[in-house]
All heavy atoms as an XYZ file, in Angstrom:
1059
protein
N      94.376    101.291    125.251
C      93.861    102.073    124.137
C      94.935    102.985    123.558
O      94.954    103.204    122.379
C      92.656    102.887    124.570
C      91.446    102.042    124.908
S      90.933    101.026    123.548
C      89.733    102.069    122.812
N      95.804    103.493    124.397
C      96.850    104.378    123.901
C      97.737    103.640    122.917
O      98.076    104.159    121.871
C      97.679    104.962    125.062
C      96.808    105.902    125.883
C      98.892    105.699    124.538
C      97.482    106.424    127.134
N      98.082    102.389    123.229
C      98.936    101.616    122.333
C      98.294    101.476    120.965
O      98.956    101.599    119.950
C      99.237    100.249    122.920
C     100.190    100.316    124.088
C     100.469     98.948    124.659
O      99.957     97.951    124.124
O     101.184     98.889    125.656
N      96.997    101.226    120.932
C      96.305    101.107    119.647
C      96.364    102.429    118.890
O      96.575    102.448    117.686
C      94.848    100.707    119.844
S      94.669     99.032    120.470
N      96.205    103.527    119.595
C      96.264    104.842    118.957
C      97.636    105.123    118.374
O      97.777    105.646    117.285
N      98.686    104.744    119.106
C     100.046    104.934    118.614
C     100.276    104.068    117.391
O     100.819    104.513    116.395
C     101.075    104.618    119.718
C     101.002    105.679    120.809
C     102.483    104.548    119.152
C     101.811    105.344    122.046
N      99.848    102.811    117.427
C     100.025    101.915    116.287
C      99.302    102.473    115.063
O      99.857    102.525    113.981
C      99.517    100.514    116.606
C      99.598     99.618    115.402
C     100.814     99.073    115.018
C      98.480     99.352    114.631
C     100.916     98.276    113.902
C      98.566     98.561    113.513
C      99.786     98.022    113.152
O      99.868     97.243    112.038
N      98.063    102.909    115.248
C      97.293    103.448    114.131
C      97.992    104.659    113.536
O      98.122    104.785    112.332
C      95.873    103.819    114.581
C      95.067    104.445    113.482
C      94.530    103.670    112.475
C      94.885    105.816    113.443
C      93.798    104.249    111.453
C      94.155    106.399    112.421
C      93.613    105.610    111.430
N      98.484    105.531    114.380
C      99.168    106.731    113.928
C     100.413    106.370    113.116
O     100.662    106.919    112.064
C      99.552    107.572    115.148
C      99.785    109.022    114.850
C     100.002    109.788    116.132
O      99.083    109.819    116.970
O     101.093    110.340    116.273
N     101.199    105.405    113.613
C     102.409    104.999    112.920
C     102.087    104.341    111.590
O     102.790    104.519    110.613
C     103.221    104.019    113.782
C     103.902    104.689    114.946
S     104.732    103.510    116.005
C     105.842    102.717    114.876
N     101.012    103.573    111.523
C     100.700    102.850    110.304
C     100.246    103.784    109.183
O     100.198    103.373    108.042
C      99.636    101.786    110.576
O      98.407    102.402    110.888
N      99.962    105.014    109.494
C      99.499    105.956    108.483
C     100.631    106.796    107.890
O     100.400    107.610    107.022
C      98.425    106.874    109.091
C      97.204    106.122    109.584
C      96.575    105.248    108.523
O      96.305    105.694    107.426
N      96.368    103.987    108.841
N     101.861    106.608    108.368
C     102.988    107.369    107.859
C     103.253    107.002    106.404
O     103.010    105.865    105.987
C     104.228    107.103    108.700
C     104.105    107.624    110.107
C     105.358    107.459    110.938
N     106.481    106.852    110.260
C     107.276    105.944    110.792
N     107.076    105.523    112.012
N     108.287    105.437    110.111
N     103.791    107.951    105.608
C     104.084    107.659    104.202
C     104.996    106.449    104.010
O     104.802    105.665    103.082
C     104.759    108.938    103.710
C     104.245    110.007    104.603
C     104.040    109.342    105.942
N     105.969    106.270    104.896
C     106.863    105.121    104.776
C     106.104    103.807    104.966
O     106.391    102.818    104.297
C     107.993    105.241    105.793
C     109.130    104.289    105.551
C     110.272    104.534    106.508
O     111.054    105.469    106.255
O     110.359    103.794    107.501
N     105.128    103.806    105.859
C     104.317    102.604    106.062
C     103.480    102.292    104.828
O     103.340    101.129    104.441
C     103.404    102.770    107.277
O     104.174    102.846    108.451
N     102.971    103.307    104.190
C     102.209    103.111    102.948
C     103.122    102.589    101.842
O     102.733    101.728    101.048
C     101.545    104.414    102.521
C     100.420    104.841    103.429
C      99.823    106.151    102.972
C      98.760    106.608    103.932
N      98.183    107.905    103.560
N     104.342    103.096    101.792
C     105.311    102.636    100.805
C     105.662    101.165    101.056
O     105.786    100.374    100.124
C     106.560    103.529    100.850
C     107.548    103.297     99.744
C     107.148    103.025     98.448
C     108.903    103.380    100.000
C     108.070    102.823     97.431
C     109.840    103.189     98.998
C     109.418    102.906     97.707
N     105.788    100.786    102.306
C     106.041     99.384    102.649
C     104.887     98.500    102.167
O     105.106     97.417    101.622
C     106.243     99.244    104.161
C     106.331     97.812    104.624
C     107.406     97.003    104.267
C     105.329     97.252    105.414
C     107.480     95.677    104.686
C     105.401     95.942    105.840
C     106.473     95.162    105.469
O     106.547     93.858    105.878
N     103.652     98.940    102.357
C     102.498     98.171    101.891
C     102.532     98.013    100.368
O     102.228     96.942     99.840
C     101.192     98.837    102.338
C     100.977     98.838    103.836
C     101.002     97.453    104.438
O     100.455     96.505    103.887
N     101.651     97.320    105.584
N     102.923     99.070     99.676
C     103.050     99.018     98.212
C     104.147     98.023     97.817
O     103.970     97.242     96.874
C     103.352    100.418     97.666
C     103.496    100.485     96.177
C     102.186    100.290     95.463
C     102.340    100.560     93.973
N     101.159    100.151     93.219
N     105.264     98.037     98.519
C     106.358     97.102     98.263
C     105.873     95.661     98.418
O     106.151     94.803     97.575
C     107.525     97.389     99.218
C     108.706     96.428     99.183
C     109.402     96.456     97.832
C     109.695     96.783    100.289
N     105.143     95.370     99.489
C     104.603     94.023     99.702
C     103.680     93.609     98.561
O     103.716     92.466     98.114
C     103.838     93.949    101.027
C     104.731     93.910    102.226
C     104.046     93.653    103.546
C     102.573     93.631    103.611
N     102.034     93.440    104.972
N     102.883     94.541     98.084
C     101.938     94.265     97.003
C     102.682     94.008     95.691
O     102.337     93.090     94.944
C     101.001     95.463     96.845
C     100.070     95.391     95.675
C      99.318     96.709     95.489
O      99.298     97.571     96.347
N      98.697     96.850     94.343
N     103.722     94.787     95.421
C     104.437     94.700     94.144
C     105.438     93.543     94.080
O     105.779     93.080     92.997
C     105.169     96.011     93.852
C     104.257     97.184     93.585
C     103.522     97.070     92.253
O     103.978     96.332     91.351
O     102.472     97.728     92.103
N     105.941     93.080     95.212
C     106.940     92.017     95.245
C     106.459     90.859     96.126
O     107.056     90.560     97.163
C     108.284     92.557     95.754
C     109.073     93.378     94.736
C     108.568     94.793     94.651
C     110.528     93.362     95.062
N     105.387     90.175     95.716
C     104.791     89.154     96.572
C     105.670     87.926     96.800
O     105.454     87.196     97.755
C     103.505     88.771     95.827
C     103.793     89.097     94.400
C     104.673     90.315     94.445
N     106.658     87.696     95.945
C     107.507     86.513     96.116
C     108.656     86.731     97.097
O     109.380     85.789     97.409
C     108.045     86.048     94.767
C     106.952     85.483     93.881
C     107.489     84.933     92.583
O     108.629     84.436     92.558
O     106.762     84.997     91.587
N     108.843     87.952     97.574
C     109.844     88.202     98.605
C     109.209     88.005     99.970
O     108.070     88.407    100.196
C     110.363     89.643     98.544
C     111.410     90.013     97.519
C     111.837     91.459     97.713
C     112.615     89.110     97.559
N     109.959     87.396    100.866
C     109.521     87.333    102.257
C     110.102     88.569    102.928
O     111.320     88.746    102.985
C     110.020     86.049    102.937
C     109.410     84.831    102.247
C     109.677     86.068    104.427
C     109.993     83.515    102.693
N     109.233     89.461    103.369
C     109.651     90.733    103.953
C     109.389     90.739    105.456
O     108.312     90.360    105.905
C     108.883     91.890    103.311
C     109.021     92.037    101.796
C     108.106     93.147    101.295
C     110.453     92.315    101.411
N     110.381     91.186    106.188
C     110.228     91.377    107.628
C     110.511     92.833    107.925
O     111.608     93.327    107.647
C     111.218     90.480    108.413
O     110.982     89.123    108.052
C     111.041     90.665    109.912
N     109.509     93.517    108.457
C     109.667     94.929    108.805
C     110.388     95.012    110.144
O     109.973     94.398    111.125
C     108.289     95.598    108.896
C     108.304     97.079    109.155
C     108.556     97.842    107.864
N     108.793     99.235    108.110
C     107.895    100.194    107.985
N     106.677     99.910    107.613
N     108.217    101.442    108.225
N     111.500     95.728    110.157
C     112.300     95.856    111.369
C     112.033     97.212    112.016
O     112.358     98.235    111.439
C     113.793     95.726    111.044
C     114.218     94.453    110.329
C     115.674     94.535    109.912
C     113.974     93.247    111.213
N     111.429     97.212    113.153
C     111.199     98.438    113.924
C     112.156     98.391    115.096
O     111.834     97.877    116.155
C     109.749     98.520    114.403
C     108.738     98.672    113.292
C     108.761    100.044    112.629
O     109.317    101.002    113.221
O     108.235    100.152    111.518
N     113.370     98.864    114.898
C     114.401     98.721    115.910
C     114.843    100.087    116.402
O     115.577    100.791    115.719
C     115.586     97.941    115.327
C     116.596     97.569    116.374
O     116.650     98.138    117.448
N     117.422     96.595    116.048
N     114.417    100.432    117.593
C     114.828    101.712    118.175
C     116.033    101.528    119.088
O     116.602    102.484    119.581
C     113.661    102.343    118.935
C     112.524    102.697    118.036
C     112.610    103.297    116.804
C     111.144    102.469    118.248
N     111.364    103.442    116.254
C     110.433    102.935    117.130
C     110.419    101.889    119.287
C     109.061    102.872    117.014
C     109.052    101.824    119.167
C     108.392    102.317    118.042
N     116.442    100.289    119.317
C     117.587    100.023    120.193
C     118.908    100.169    119.444
O     119.884    100.658    119.996
C     117.485     98.632    120.787
N     118.943     99.738    118.190
C     120.157     99.824    117.381
C     119.873    100.782    116.226
O     119.258    100.415    115.228
C     120.587     98.440    116.847
C     121.868     98.566    116.036
C     120.769     97.462    117.990
N     120.305    102.012    116.380
C     120.032    103.032    115.378
C     120.733    102.688    114.070
O     121.835    102.152    114.065
C     120.495    104.394    115.886
C     119.813    104.886    117.162
C     120.423    106.200    117.620
C     118.328    105.021    116.954
N     120.074    102.994    112.958
C     120.639    102.727    111.646
C     120.232    101.392    111.064
O     120.516    101.107    109.901
N     119.564    100.557    111.864
C     119.098     99.265    111.353
C     118.124     99.522    110.204
O     117.223    100.353    110.319
C     118.376     98.470    112.465
O     119.280     98.294    113.554
C     117.904     97.127    111.963
N     118.304     98.823    109.066
C     117.416     99.043    107.914
C     115.960     98.730    108.240
O     115.660     98.009    109.193
C     117.958     98.071    106.864
C     119.321     97.733    107.303
C     119.335     97.838    108.790
N     115.077     99.249    107.403
C     113.642     99.077    107.610
C     113.168     97.654    107.338
O     112.207     97.193    107.946
C     112.860    100.034    106.704
C     113.129    101.480    107.039
O     113.117    101.817    108.233
O     113.366    102.276    106.104
N     113.836     96.967    106.398
C     113.323     95.678    105.941
C     114.444     94.652    105.799
O     115.508     94.958    105.256
C     112.620     95.836    104.578
C     111.415     96.752    104.729
C     112.214     94.492    103.995
C     110.755     97.111    103.448
N     114.137     93.453    106.249
C     114.955     92.283    105.958
C     114.160     91.479    104.937
O     112.997     91.142    105.182
C     115.183     91.463    107.228
C     115.933     90.146    107.072
C     117.353     90.383    106.565
C     115.952     89.398    108.386
N     114.752     91.202    103.776
C     114.055     90.499    102.701
C     114.777     89.201    102.368
O     116.001     89.110    102.472
C     113.981     91.382    101.459
N     114.005     88.218    101.954
C     114.521     86.889    101.621
C     113.846     86.459    100.327
O     112.618     86.511    100.214
C     114.171     85.932    102.767
C     114.735     84.550    102.667
C     116.092     84.304    102.861
C     113.908     83.466    102.402
C     116.605     83.025    102.801
C     114.409     82.180    102.346
C     115.762     81.966    102.534
O     116.275     80.696    102.476
N     114.666     86.047     99.325
C     114.065     85.673     98.048
C     114.091     84.169     97.823
O     114.633     83.408     98.629
C     114.717     86.435     96.886
C     116.138     86.002     96.587
O     116.616     84.960     97.031
N     116.838     86.818     95.817
N     113.524     83.719     96.712
C     113.409     82.286     96.437
C     114.756     81.627     96.143
O     114.853     80.403     96.120
C     112.430     82.039     95.285
C     112.873     82.626     93.959
C     111.833     82.403     92.896
C     112.261     83.076     91.603
N     111.261     82.931     90.575
N     115.811     82.424     95.921
C     117.160     81.896     95.723
C     117.905     81.751     97.051
O     119.119     81.568     97.067
C     117.964     82.802     94.789
C     117.326     82.912     93.424
O     116.758     81.956     92.910
N     117.401     84.092     92.834
N     117.165     81.875     98.153
C     117.734     81.766     99.497
C     118.752     82.863     99.796
O     119.741     82.634    100.487
C     118.350     80.384     99.728
C     117.355     79.271     99.532
O     116.220     79.366     99.984
N     117.752     78.230     98.833
N     118.519     84.047     99.270
C     119.401     85.195     99.489
C     118.680     86.232    100.331
O     117.521     86.561    100.091
C     119.815     85.836     98.163
C     120.569     84.930     97.233
C     121.954     84.676     97.724
C     122.705     83.819     96.716
N     124.043     83.543     97.065
N     119.405     86.745    101.311
C     118.903     87.834    102.143
C     119.420     89.159    101.619
O     120.510     89.246    101.056
C     119.412     87.694    103.583
C     118.678     86.695    104.413
C     119.208     85.430    104.629
C     117.467     87.021    105.006
C     118.541     84.508    105.414
C     116.799     86.101    105.795
C     117.347     84.850    105.993
O     116.676     83.933    106.774
N     118.646     90.197    101.860
C     119.119     91.561    101.653
C     118.400     92.455    102.649
O     117.413     92.050    103.264
C     118.893     92.036    100.217
S     117.179     92.320     99.758
N     118.923     93.651    102.828
C     118.265     94.635    103.676
C     117.917     95.834    102.815
O     118.613     96.148    101.842
C     119.163     95.067    104.854
O     120.437     95.469    104.356
C     119.335     93.930    105.844
N     116.834     96.494    103.183
C     116.323     97.619    102.401
C     115.982     98.763    103.340
O     115.256     98.576    104.323
C     115.068     97.226    101.596
C     115.354     96.013    100.699
C     114.555     98.411    100.778
C     114.114     95.384    100.099
N     116.495     99.932    103.022
C     116.125    101.166    103.730
C     115.116    101.887    102.848
O     115.403    102.201    101.693
C     117.373    102.031    103.949
C     117.105    103.280    104.737
C     116.667    102.995    106.167
O     117.285    102.156    106.843
O     115.692    103.644    106.597
N     113.920    102.119    103.367
C     112.873    102.827    102.623
C     112.976    104.320    102.869
O     113.172    104.754    104.015
C     111.488    102.361    103.067
C     111.137    100.899    102.852
C     109.753    100.620    103.414
C     111.213    100.529    101.398
N     112.821    105.099    101.808
C     112.816    106.553    101.925
C     111.716    107.127    101.037
O     111.698    106.883     99.830
C     114.163    107.157    101.485
C     115.336    106.794    102.370
C     115.194    107.460    103.719
C     116.316    107.097    104.649
N     116.113    107.634    105.979
N     110.792    107.847    101.642
C     109.791    108.587    100.884
C     110.332    110.003    100.745
O     110.561    110.682    101.745
C     108.418    108.573    101.579
C     107.427    109.432    100.831
C     107.920    107.135    101.712
N     110.569    110.404     99.513
C     111.279    111.653     99.243
C     110.311    112.675     98.647
O     109.651    112.397     97.655
C     112.454    111.390     98.267
C     113.247    112.645     98.055
C     113.340    110.279     98.781
N     110.269    113.844     99.269
C     109.361    114.894     98.810
C     110.090    116.036     98.108
O     109.469    116.923     97.574
C     108.551    115.424     99.987
C     107.650    114.361    100.573
C     106.845    114.880    101.720
C     105.982    113.749    102.269
N     105.236    114.102    103.435
N     111.420    116.007     98.147
C     112.219    117.026     97.455
C     113.454    116.332     96.898
O     113.599    115.116     97.008
C     112.626    118.140     98.438
O     113.514    117.633     99.414
N     114.353    117.092     96.326
C     115.577    116.521     95.765
C     116.445    115.887     96.853
O     117.059    114.849     96.644
C     116.354    117.613     95.035
C     117.674    117.157     94.490
C     118.466    118.306     93.892
C     119.907    117.891     93.720
N     120.776    118.974     93.367
N     116.470    116.488     98.022
C     117.324    116.025     99.117
C     116.715    114.800     99.801
O     115.511    114.717    100.007
C     117.500    117.157    100.129
C     118.423    116.821    101.272
C     118.587    118.023    102.181
C     119.152    117.634    103.500
N     120.483    117.632    103.728
N     117.588    113.857    100.160
C     117.170    112.639    100.848
C     117.676    112.707    102.280
O     118.856    112.957    102.513
C     117.747    111.391    100.147
C     117.307    111.355     98.679
C     117.309    110.123    100.864
C     118.060    110.341     97.855
N     116.797    112.492    103.223
C     117.164    112.533    104.636
C     117.682    111.159    105.065
O     116.923    110.193    105.145
C     115.947    112.928    105.467
O     116.270    112.899    106.828
N     118.993    111.088    105.303
C     119.629    109.846    105.729
C     120.422    110.151    106.996
O     121.266    111.043    107.002
C     120.556    109.290    104.630
C     119.778    109.083    103.322
C     121.206    107.982    105.078
C     120.630    108.696    102.131
N     120.146    109.413    108.048
C     120.799    109.676    109.331
C     122.255    109.206    109.308
O     122.613    108.330    108.513
C     120.055    108.980    110.464
O     120.378    107.597    110.483
N     123.088    109.756    110.192
C     124.478    109.280    110.293
C     124.569    107.773    110.568
O     125.460    107.105    110.057
C     125.056    110.090    111.454
C     124.231    111.333    111.490
C     122.851    110.907    111.071
N     123.634    107.238    111.338
C     123.639    105.802    111.636
C     123.303    104.983    110.385
O     123.874    103.912    110.164
C     122.651    105.480    112.758
C     122.990    106.149    114.047
N     124.041    105.748    114.837
C     122.422    107.203    114.677
C     124.102    106.515    115.912
N     123.133    107.416    115.833
N     122.380    105.496    109.573
C     122.033    104.811    108.325
C     123.201    104.871    107.342
O     123.451    103.918    106.609
C     120.774    105.427    107.713
C     119.535    105.143    108.530
C     118.344    105.976    108.088
O     118.483    107.054    107.514
N     117.149    105.464    108.368
N     123.923    105.984    107.341
C     125.111    106.117    106.494
C     126.158    105.093    106.917
O     126.727    104.377    106.083
C     125.684    107.547    106.565
C     124.684    108.547    105.992
C     127.026    107.635    105.834
C     124.990    109.996    106.331
N     126.403    105.004    108.219
C     127.391    104.051    108.734
C     127.010    102.620    108.364
O     127.863    101.836    107.950
C     127.529    104.200    110.247
N     125.736    102.281    108.482
C     125.297    100.934    108.131
C     125.558    100.670    106.649
O     126.064     99.605    106.282
C     123.809    100.727    108.448
C     123.373     99.291    108.310
C     123.357     98.460    109.406
C     122.998     98.776    107.069
C     122.980     97.123    109.287
C     122.620     97.450    106.932
C     122.605     96.619    108.047
N     125.242    101.631    105.800
C     125.447    101.465    104.356
C     126.922    101.273    104.015
O     127.271    100.434    103.183
C     124.874    102.666    103.608
N     127.782    102.029    104.659
C     129.223    101.918    104.410
C     129.746    100.559    104.886
O     130.556     99.917    104.215
C     129.984    103.080    105.081
C     131.482    102.855    105.051
C     129.629    104.404    104.409
N     129.264    100.098    106.023
C     129.726     98.834    106.585
C     129.129     97.609    105.893
O     129.627     96.499    106.060
C     129.400     98.770    108.080
C     130.180     99.772    108.895
C     129.685     99.849    110.337
O     128.664     99.267    110.691
N     130.409    100.584    111.158
N     128.051     97.800    105.145
C     127.359     96.693    104.468
C     127.215     97.016    102.977
O     126.116     97.335    102.506
C     125.991     96.452    105.110
C     126.064     96.099    106.554
N     126.131     97.048    107.544
C     126.120     94.904    107.170
C     126.205     96.447    108.714
N     126.204     95.141    108.515
N     128.312     96.914    102.215
C     128.274     97.320    100.806
C     127.595     96.309     99.872
O     127.345     96.625     98.711
C     129.752     97.479    100.453
C     130.459     96.541    101.371
C     129.659     96.533    102.647
N     127.289     95.119    100.362
C     126.687     94.091     99.513
C     125.291     93.735    100.032
O     125.089     93.540    101.235
C     127.575     92.826     99.492
C     126.936     91.718     98.655
C     128.966     93.154     98.981
N     124.337     93.676     99.115
C     122.954     93.293     99.420
C     122.268     94.186    100.454
O     121.413     93.733    101.212
C     122.863     91.824     99.844
C     123.081     90.893     98.674
O     123.127     91.318     97.527
N     123.232     89.614     98.954
N     122.659     95.444    100.474
C     121.920     96.461    101.242
C     121.515     97.529    100.239
O     122.340     97.991     99.445
C     122.776     97.060    102.346
C     122.099     98.175    103.080
N     120.882     98.011    103.713
C     122.439     99.466    103.270
C     120.516     99.160    104.259
N     121.449    100.055    104.007
N     120.238     97.907    100.266
C     119.697     98.795     99.245
C     118.927     99.956     99.866
O     118.409     99.844    100.975
C     118.742     98.021     98.324
C     119.399     96.855     97.637
C     119.352     95.592     98.197
C     120.063     97.025     96.435
C     119.959     94.508     97.583
C     120.671     95.956     95.801
C     120.623     94.693     96.378
N     118.848    101.040     99.103
C     117.963    102.157     99.404
C     116.864    102.126     98.355
O     117.146    102.150     97.160
C     118.706    103.498     99.342
C     119.603    103.726    100.518
C     120.900    103.257    100.519
C     119.143    104.405    101.633
C     121.733    103.455    101.613
C     119.964    104.610    102.732
C     121.262    104.136    102.721
N     115.613    102.050     98.797
C     114.475    102.091     97.902
C     113.746    103.401     98.159
O     113.210    103.616     99.245
C     113.546    100.895     98.123
C     112.341    100.810     97.194
C     112.767    100.713     95.729
C     111.457     99.629     97.576
N     113.788    104.265     97.162
C     113.182    105.586     97.287
C     111.812    105.607     96.626
O     111.621    104.998     95.577
C     114.058    106.643     96.604
C     115.553    106.647     96.887
C     116.216    107.772     96.103
C     115.823    106.796     98.357
N     110.891    106.339     97.226
C     109.611    106.658     96.603
C     109.715    108.116     96.197
O     109.791    109.003     97.048
C     108.468    106.448     97.582
N     109.764    108.354     94.897
C     110.069    109.685     94.376
C     108.896    110.216     93.560
O     108.318    109.492     92.752
C     111.334    109.638     93.489
C     111.672    111.002     92.945
C     112.513    109.078     94.262
N     108.593    111.500     93.726
C     107.599    112.180     92.896
C     106.173    111.836     93.266
O     105.885    111.243     94.295
N     105.295    112.245     92.366
C     103.878    111.990     92.552
C     103.282    111.623     91.195
O     103.333    112.441     90.274
C     103.184    113.228     93.111
O     101.835    112.970     93.330
N     102.801    110.420     90.973
C     102.692    109.353     91.949
C     104.078    108.831     92.330
O     105.036    108.995     91.589
C     101.884    108.281     91.221
C     102.161    108.507     89.783
C     102.375    109.988     89.636
N     104.152    108.203     93.461
C     105.421    107.732     94.005
C     106.007    106.619     93.137
O     105.488    105.513     93.106
C     105.237    107.211     95.429
C     104.715    108.268     96.368
C     105.863    109.051     96.934
N     105.388    110.007     97.915
C     105.754    111.260     97.917
N     106.585    111.724     97.028
N     105.298    112.073     98.842
N     107.084    106.937     92.434
C     107.790    105.952     91.620
C     108.990    105.434     92.396
O     109.690    106.205     93.038
C     108.275    106.589     90.316
O     107.192    107.075     89.573
N     109.265    104.126     92.306
C     110.401    103.576     93.043
C     111.720    103.810     92.318
O     111.781    103.836     91.086
C     110.079    102.087     93.095
C     109.337    101.835     91.829
C     108.523    103.083     91.599
N     112.773    103.993     93.088
C     114.139    104.031     92.585
C     114.976    103.216     93.556
O     114.975    103.493     94.755
C     114.681    105.456     92.520
C     114.225    106.255     91.338
C     114.909    107.608     91.342
C     115.294    107.983     89.940
N     116.020    109.258     89.909
N     115.676    102.211     93.029
C     116.466    101.314     93.861
C     117.947    101.585     93.645
O     118.419    101.630     92.510
C     116.155     99.853     93.496
C     116.845     98.772     94.329
C     116.289     98.760     95.756
C     116.665     97.413     93.667
N     118.678    101.764     94.758
C     120.118    102.008     94.722
C     120.835    101.025     95.635
O     120.323    100.679     96.703
C     120.450    103.423     95.214
C     119.999    104.504     94.284
C     118.761    105.115     94.446
C     120.811    104.938     93.239
C     118.341    106.118     93.595
C     120.401    105.947     92.382
C     119.168    106.526     92.561
O     118.746    107.523     91.711
N     122.033    100.622     95.245
C     122.891     99.839     96.122
C     123.428    100.750     97.216
O     123.556    101.956     97.031
C     124.064     99.255     95.342
C     123.651     98.203     94.336
C     124.847     97.692     93.554
O     125.368     98.457     92.721
O     125.249     96.537     93.796
N     123.814    100.167     98.328
C     124.328    100.978     99.436
C     125.610    101.705     99.072
O     125.900    102.760     99.625
C     124.551    100.121    100.679
O     125.528     99.133    100.444
N     126.367    101.180     98.116
C     127.612    101.857     97.747
C     127.363    103.188     97.038
O     128.292    103.953     96.830
C     128.526    100.947     96.934
C     127.969    100.455     95.636
C     128.941     99.456     95.018
C     128.336     98.772     93.819
N     129.214     97.697     93.334
N     126.119    103.514     96.729
C     125.769    104.816     96.153
C     125.496    105.853     97.244
O     125.056    106.958     96.943
C     124.546    104.685     95.245
N     125.781    105.520     98.499
C     125.422    106.377     99.629
C     125.964    107.802     99.486
O     125.246    108.763     99.745
C     125.837    105.749    100.985
C     125.322    106.588    102.160
C     127.331    105.560    101.093
C     123.846    106.649    102.295
N     127.204    107.946     99.072
C     127.782    109.299     98.988
C     127.104    110.120     97.898
O     126.866    111.322     98.086
C     129.298    109.216     98.798
C     129.981    108.537     99.944
N     130.015    109.075    101.216
C     130.607    107.342    100.030
C     130.651    108.259    102.030
N     131.020    107.185    101.339
N     126.766    109.494     96.788
C     126.019    110.196     95.731
C     124.609    110.540     96.202
O     124.099    111.622     95.910
C     125.956    109.358     94.455
C     127.284    109.293     93.729
O     128.135    110.179     93.957
O     127.474    108.358     92.932
N     123.966    109.626     96.919
C     122.623    109.909     97.434
C     122.639    111.111     98.369
O     121.731    111.938     98.343
C     122.055    108.683     98.154
C     121.686    107.503     97.263
C     121.381    106.267     98.106
C     120.510    107.841     96.367
N     123.692    111.227     99.164
C     123.808    112.357    100.084
C     124.064    113.666     99.347
O     123.506    114.700     99.694
C     124.925    112.110    101.093
C     124.660    111.016    102.114
C     125.930    110.670    102.869
C     123.553    111.431    103.067
N     124.902    113.635     98.329
C     125.261    114.879     97.645
C     124.319    115.242     96.503
O     124.024    116.409     96.292
C     126.706    114.815     97.135
O     126.857    113.769     96.205
N     123.829    114.250     95.773
C     123.003    114.519     94.594
C     121.513    114.273     94.828
O     120.688    114.645     94.005
C     123.478    113.665     93.413
C     124.936    113.847     92.990
C     125.322    112.812     91.948
C     125.174    115.256     92.487
N     121.190    113.596     95.916
C     119.791    113.332     96.220
C     119.113    112.495     95.155
O     119.696    111.541     94.633
N     117.918    112.879     94.791
C     117.124    112.112     93.827
C     117.688    112.182     92.418
O     117.233    111.444     91.541
C     115.664    112.597     93.807
O     115.641    113.983     93.486
C     114.990    112.360     95.145
N     118.668    113.041     92.192
C     119.295    113.127     90.870
C     120.508    112.200     90.750
O     121.258    112.269     89.775
C     119.672    114.574     90.574
C     118.443    115.453     90.468
C     118.771    116.922     90.242
O     119.959    117.268     90.123
O     117.823    117.715     90.190
N     120.702    111.337     91.726
C     121.800    110.369     91.689
C     121.616    109.465     90.471
O     120.550    108.872     90.296
C     121.823    109.523     92.978
O     122.042    110.395     94.084
C     122.915    108.476     92.939
N     122.658    109.369     89.634
C     122.542    108.516     88.442
C     122.711    107.038     88.804
O     123.027    106.689     89.940
C     123.704    108.994     87.570
C     124.724    109.494     88.539
C     123.935    110.060     89.697
N     122.530    106.212     87.823
C     122.809    104.775     87.917
C     121.977    104.027     88.950
O     122.487    103.157     89.661
C     124.301    104.527     88.184
C     125.177    105.155     87.119
O     124.826    105.135     85.940
N     126.287    105.731     87.525
N     120.704    104.361     89.022
C     119.808    103.557     89.854
C     119.768    102.146     89.282
O     119.825    101.960     88.064
C     118.412    104.161     89.873
N     119.694    101.165     90.152
C     119.551     99.784     89.687
C     118.204     99.570     89.016
O     118.078     98.760     88.105
C     119.674     98.813     90.862
C     121.023     98.670     91.523
C     120.919     97.769     92.743
C     122.043     98.117     90.546
N     117.192    100.293     89.506
C     115.834    100.128     88.996
C     115.051    101.420     89.187
O     115.226    102.101     90.191
C     115.145     98.991     89.724
N     114.197    101.718     88.204
C     113.387    102.945     88.272
C     111.896    102.680     88.082
O     111.132    103.606     87.813
C     113.869    103.949     87.226
S     115.512    104.591     87.583
N     111.479    101.426     88.179
C     110.060    101.080     88.176
C     109.903     99.746     88.903
O     110.885     99.068     89.197
C     109.490    101.029     86.753
C     110.158     99.989     85.872
O     110.324     98.830     86.309
O     110.530    100.320     84.736
N     108.667     99.383     89.204
C     108.444     98.183     90.011
C     108.910     96.915     89.311
O     109.414     95.996     89.963
C     106.979     98.076     90.434
C     106.638     99.036     91.529
C     105.795    100.110     91.448
C     107.156     99.030     92.863
N     105.763    100.766     92.664
C     106.575    100.120     93.546
C     108.052     98.216     93.551
C     106.869    100.413     94.877
C     108.345     98.508     94.874
C     107.753     99.591     95.522
N     108.770     96.829     87.997
C     109.232     95.626     87.289
C     110.738     95.459     87.434
O     111.226     94.353     87.669
C     108.846     95.671     85.808
C     107.379     95.385     85.597
O     106.763     94.650     86.357
N     106.823     95.964     84.556
N     111.476     96.533     87.294
C     112.936     96.476     87.415
C     113.354     96.185     88.855
O     114.312     95.441     89.096
C     113.550     97.772     86.920
N     112.644     96.755     89.840
C     112.929     96.464     91.258
C     112.722     94.968     91.503
O     113.547     94.295     92.133
C     112.037     97.306     92.204
C     112.157     96.818     93.645
C     112.387     98.774     92.096
N     111.629     94.448     90.971
C     111.313     93.033     91.117
C     112.449     92.165     90.556
O     112.914     91.232     91.208
C     110.004     92.745     90.393
C     109.342     91.456     90.711
C     107.953     91.329     90.057
N     107.044     92.354     90.534
C     106.552     93.353     89.778
N     106.866     93.453     88.506
N     105.738     94.237     90.298
N     112.899     92.480     89.338
C     113.972     91.708     88.711
C     115.256     91.755     89.534
O     115.936     90.730     89.697
C     114.237     92.227     87.296
C     113.185     91.896     86.244
C     113.487     92.636     84.944
C     113.128     90.400     86.001
N     115.602     92.923     90.039
C     116.827     93.067     90.840
C     116.776     92.234     92.111
O     117.714     91.492     92.410
C     117.061     94.532     91.204
S     117.675     95.530     89.859
N     115.705     92.365     92.858
C     115.639     91.712     94.164
C     115.304     90.223     94.066
O     115.814     89.434     94.859
C     114.645     92.439     95.068
C     115.041     93.887     95.396
C     113.995     94.527     96.299
C     116.420     93.974     96.028
N     114.530     89.838     93.073
C     114.254     88.409     92.877
C     115.499     87.700     92.355
O     115.677     86.517     92.572
C     113.130     88.193     91.873
C     111.733     88.477     92.376
C     111.477     88.938     93.659
C     110.644     88.276     91.538
C     110.185     89.192     94.090
C     109.362     88.529     91.961
C     109.125     88.987     93.229
O     107.852     89.244     93.652
N     116.352     88.425     91.640
C     117.503     87.815     90.993
C     118.776     87.778     91.817
O     119.821     87.360     91.322
N     118.735     88.232     93.054
C     119.949     88.202     93.887
C     120.500     86.790     94.008
O     119.793     85.823     94.025
C     119.654     88.754     95.291
C     119.367     90.230     95.410
C     119.001     90.571     96.842
C     120.565     91.053     94.968
C-alpha cells in the first residue's frame, strides 16, 4: 500500500501534470518518461518522432522568473548540444516555451526572459519536435 501512496503522490506533482499535457498535445511523438535516480541529470523524457529521430526533453514547471536547473542537468545540456531540449511551463495558464540545450547559460542567467525560444505555444512545439 505504501508504494501505491508514493506513486499517487508523485503523479500529482506539477511536472507530472505538464507531462500529461505534453502527451495530449503531441500525440504523434512516442514519449518515454525516464525516472532515473541512479544517473543524475538524465532528462525527463526520451521522445521519438515519425522521422525516426530521437530527442530528449527536460521538463520545467516555472513559477517565477528563475528556473531551477541542477548542476547535473547543466552538464547533460552542455554535453548534448543537439536534440536535447528544455520545455518550460510558464505563467498561468501554463504556456509552453521550448529551448535548445545550447541556451542553457541564458536560461540560468535570464530565466524565463531568455530570448529566442524555438516555440512559445503548443502548435510551434509540435512543429519543432515533429520536424526533427
